[in-house]
C-alpha angles and dihedrals in degrees: 000000000000125000094264093055091046090050092048088055093050099034110023112210119232111277113305094312122149123194125216118220128172104208094179096088092041092052092043093052093045095042093223136087119254111227114258097233089060091051090049090049091053092046091056104030104026144298091260128341150134132290120193088006090279114050103089119200122207123235139178101267107136134224117186088349096304118111116230090241089058094046091052094043089052092047093051095046094046093050093042090051091051091050092045091051090055101037108020093167093057096041105046101161118105109257113245140026094307136117110311090006120122124252107195122213099174143019139190131226087253092065098257118143127209119196150116128292100229113235112190091193093058136062111263089241089065097050113125124238117237133182122224110199119212111270092018119109098197123062123226111232117227091204087229138108117235093265091052093042095051093050091047089049094047089049095046094248097128111105112253091231088065097054128020109276092229089060092052091048090065122092114272100247124144116212111193117219115255112272093237 
C-alpha cells in the first residue's frame, strides 16, 4: 500500500473530489521546488485546508497574482529575518528560502509553523518536516518527509511535545478550503 492509500484509510478525503493546483507559478515565485508528496496531498485532500480544525495548510489559490503559499512563506521569512536580526543566538536558521532555511506549509492559531528544512544537497522530495513553535527560534525536526509526517499525524503518532496536545486530541478530519 502506498502512502496515499494509507492516508485515505486514516483520513478519508471528501467524496471523490479532486483539486486542481498549478504549482508552476508558486514554485517560480518562491524560487524553490515544492515536494511532490505535498502536491499529491493537495490534489487529493484539498488545495489548502484545515486539519484538526486548527492546522491550516497552504495552497495555490491566488490573490492579486500571488499564491497563498507564497504569501505565507514570505510572511514567515520576513518575520523570522527580523527576529534573527534582533536575537541571532535564539534564531539560528538562515533567513529566507535558502539552504537550511525553513519553507512553511502549515501553521496553527497558536503561531506554530510546520514546514520543510530546505536541503539543497537533497531532492526536495527528501526534505524533512520540522515544527517551529511560537516563541522558539529553532525548529524541531520530525525526521520525516511530508508523506511520513502526515500519516504519523493522522494516526496520532506525532509526539505531543511537537504540537500542542489539545490539537492532537481532536478528530483527524481535513476540511479543504472553498475553491473560490
